[in-house]
C-alpha positions as CSV (number, residue, x, y, z in Angstrom):
1,M,-69.5,28.3,-12.7
2,A,-69.5,25.1,-10.7
3,T,-72.3,23.4,-8.9
4,A,-72.1,22.5,-5.2
5,D,-70.4,19.2,-6.1
6,G,-67.7,21.0,-8.1
7,M,-69.1,20.1,-11.5
8,S,-69.8,22.6,-14.3
9,L,-73.5,23.1,-15.0
10,L,-73.0,21.3,-18.3
11,Q,-71.5,18.3,-16.6
12,R,-74.4,18.3,-14.0
13,F,-76.9,18.7,-16.9
14,L,-75.5,15.7,-18.6
15,L,-75.7,13.5,-15.5
16,D,-79.3,14.5,-14.9
17,L,-80.1,14.0,-18.6
18,R,-78.7,10.5,-18.6
19,N,-80.6,9.7,-15.5
20,I,-83.9,11.0,-16.9
21,T,-83.6,9.1,-20.2
22,L,-82.6,5.9,-18.4
23,N,-85.5,6.0,-15.9
24,A,-88.3,7.9,-17.6
25,T,-91.4,5.9,-18.6
26,G,-91.7,7.5,-22.0
27,E,-91.0,10.5,-24.2
28,P,-93.6,12.8,-22.7
29,E,-92.0,12.4,-19.3
30,I,-88.5,13.0,-20.8
31,L,-89.6,16.2,-22.4
32,A,-91.4,17.5,-19.2
33,R,-88.3,16.7,-17.0
34,V,-85.7,18.0,-19.5
35,K,-87.4,21.4,-20.3
36,P,-86.4,23.1,-17.0
37,L,-82.9,21.7,-17.2
38,V,-82.3,23.0,-20.7
39,A,-83.7,26.4,-19.6
40,E,-81.3,26.6,-16.6
41,L,-78.3,25.6,-18.7
42,A,-79.2,28.1,-21.5
43,A,-79.7,30.9,-18.9
44,S,-76.3,30.2,-17.3
45,R,-74.5,30.9,-20.6
46,E,-71.4,29.1,-19.0
47,W,-71.0,27.0,-22.1
48,L,-71.2,29.9,-24.5
49,L,-68.1,30.8,-26.6
50,P,-67.7,33.4,-29.3
51,R,-67.4,30.7,-32.0
52,H,-71.0,29.7,-31.3
53,Y,-72.0,32.7,-33.3
54,E,-70.2,31.4,-36.4
55,A,-72.5,30.1,-39.2
56,L,-72.2,28.5,-42.6
57,E,-73.6,30.8,-45.2
58,S,-74.7,27.9,-47.4
59,Q,-76.7,26.4,-44.5
60,G,-78.0,29.6,-43.0
61,N,-76.9,28.5,-39.5
62,G,-74.1,27.1,-37.4
63,V,-74.6,24.0,-35.4
64,H,-71.9,23.6,-32.7
65,L,-71.7,20.3,-30.9
66,L,-71.2,20.7,-27.1
67,H,-71.7,17.0,-26.2
68,E,-72.7,13.7,-27.8
69,E,-72.7,10.3,-26.1
70,P,-70.5,7.6,-27.8
71,D,-73.6,5.8,-29.1
72,H,-74.8,9.1,-30.7
73,T,-77.5,9.7,-28.2
74,L,-78.1,12.8,-26.1
75,A,-76.6,15.4,-28.4
76,I,-76.3,19.0,-27.0
77,V,-75.7,21.8,-29.5
78,A,-75.6,25.6,-29.7
79,V,-77.3,26.8,-32.9
80,C,-76.9,30.2,-34.4
81,W,-79.1,31.5,-37.1
82,L,-78.1,34.0,-39.8
83,P,-80.3,37.1,-40.2
84,G,-83.2,36.7,-42.6
85,R,-82.7,33.0,-43.1
86,E,-85.2,30.2,-42.8
87,T,-85.0,26.4,-42.9
88,P,-87.3,24.2,-44.9
89,P,-89.8,22.3,-42.8
90,H,-88.1,19.2,-41.3
91,N,-88.3,16.7,-38.6
92,H,-85.6,15.5,-36.2
93,G,-86.3,11.7,-35.9
94,T,-85.9,12.2,-32.2
95,W,-87.2,14.4,-29.4
96,A,-85.9,17.9,-29.0
97,V,-85.8,20.7,-26.4
98,V,-84.8,24.2,-27.5
99,A,-84.1,27.1,-25.3
100,G,-83.6,30.7,-26.3
101,V,-80.3,32.3,-25.6
102,D,-79.8,35.4,-27.7
103,G,-82.5,36.9,-29.9
104,P,-85.8,35.4,-31.2
105,E,-86.2,32.2,-33.2
106,R,-89.5,31.7,-35.0
107,N,-90.7,28.1,-35.2
108,V,-93.5,27.3,-37.6
109,F,-95.2,23.9,-37.0
110,W,-96.5,21.7,-39.8
111,R,-98.7,18.6,-39.9
112,R,-98.4,15.9,-42.5
113,V,-101.8,15.4,-44.2
114,D,-100.9,12.5,-46.6
115,D,-100.5,9.0,-45.4
116,G,-96.8,8.8,-46.1
117,A,-97.3,5.8,-48.4
118,R,-95.6,7.3,-51.5
119,A,-91.8,7.5,-51.2
120,G,-90.6,11.1,-51.7
121,Y,-94.1,12.6,-51.6
122,A,-95.5,14.6,-48.7
123,E,-98.3,17.0,-48.2
124,L,-98.0,19.4,-45.2
125,E,-100.2,22.1,-43.7
126,R,-99.2,24.8,-41.4
127,V,-100.7,24.4,-37.9
128,G,-99.1,27.2,-35.8
129,Q,-96.0,28.9,-34.6
130,Q,-94.0,29.8,-31.5
131,V,-91.3,32.4,-31.1
132,V,-88.5,31.3,-28.7
133,E,-86.5,34.1,-27.1
134,A,-84.1,34.2,-24.2
135,G,-85.8,32.3,-21.3
136,D,-88.3,30.5,-23.5
137,V,-88.2,26.7,-23.9
138,L,-89.8,24.6,-26.6
139,A,-90.2,20.8,-26.4
140,M,-90.9,18.8,-29.5
141,P,-91.7,15.1,-29.6
142,S,-90.1,12.8,-32.2
143,G,-92.8,13.2,-34.8
144,A,-92.8,17.0,-34.8
145,I,-92.3,18.9,-38.1
146,H,-91.2,22.5,-38.0
147,S,-89.3,25.2,-39.8
148,V,-87.1,27.8,-38.2
149,A,-86.6,31.5,-39.1
150,N,-84.5,34.4,-37.9
151,D,-86.6,37.4,-38.8
152,T,-84.1,39.9,-37.3
153,T,-81.1,41.7,-38.7
154,A,-78.7,40.0,-36.2
155,I,-77.4,36.5,-35.6
156,T,-79.6,34.7,-33.0
157,L,-78.6,31.8,-30.8
158,T,-80.5,28.8,-29.2
159,L,-79.4,25.8,-27.1
160,H,-80.7,22.4,-28.2
161,A,-80.9,19.0,-26.5
162,Y,-81.7,16.0,-28.7
163,G,-82.4,12.4,-27.8
164,R,-80.0,11.4,-30.6
165,H,-77.5,13.2,-32.8
166,L,-79.6,14.3,-35.8
167,N,-77.3,13.0,-38.4
168,F,-77.7,9.5,-36.9
169,S,-81.5,9.8,-36.8
170,P,-83.9,9.1,-39.7
171,R,-85.0,12.6,-40.6
172,S,-86.5,14.4,-43.5
173,Q,-87.0,17.8,-45.0
174,F,-90.0,18.9,-46.9
175,D,-90.8,21.2,-49.8
176,V,-94.4,22.3,-49.2
177,A,-94.9,23.8,-52.7
178,K,-93.5,20.8,-54.6
179,R,-95.0,18.3,-52.1
180,T,-91.7,16.4,-51.7
181,E,-89.9,14.7,-48.8
182,S,-86.1,14.1,-48.9
183,P,-83.4,13.0,-46.4
184,R,-81.9,15.9,-44.3
185,R,-78.4,16.2,-43.1
186,T,-76.8,19.1,-41.3
187,V,-73.2,20.1,-41.1
188,W,-72.2,20.2,-37.4
189,R,-69.0,21.7,-35.9
190,D,-67.3,20.6,-32.7
191,G,-67.8,23.0,-29.7
């Protein structure tokens, strides 16, 4: 589907996203302005391919890169989640906007309660949750910590926009029971 200027919605989204991040006065403004754009792109499904439902069993999900700027900023990905799987709590090291496409994704939010002074140590407490379904959008600032679960018996899918490719961001995952923090990397696939 092309816009009035002949661009695909993904191309138009990328132009708008570049403009917003270049001209916004800060992260709250970026998140507020990007949310409706991600919702529109997710609802269009023009970017959606059958391979976006392919996941890595070892990871519990499939992360399919739709776009990344040459300097690793502004990454757009389709993420599918295997049934009954859950990620450990983690952060992104950048802002994120997530839109539901197919099925529910349960996001549990965590707050760090220690001061972060001890390397490899972290205490977290659960502070809430939000289920993202088709048509829903979730915006998370750079410091957000969340875990993601697919509580269904089918593969679910969401569309994500990040301020930076996650594997080029300083990010962590947490073990709540062991009170540990460790680096997090995710295997991404092209397209």
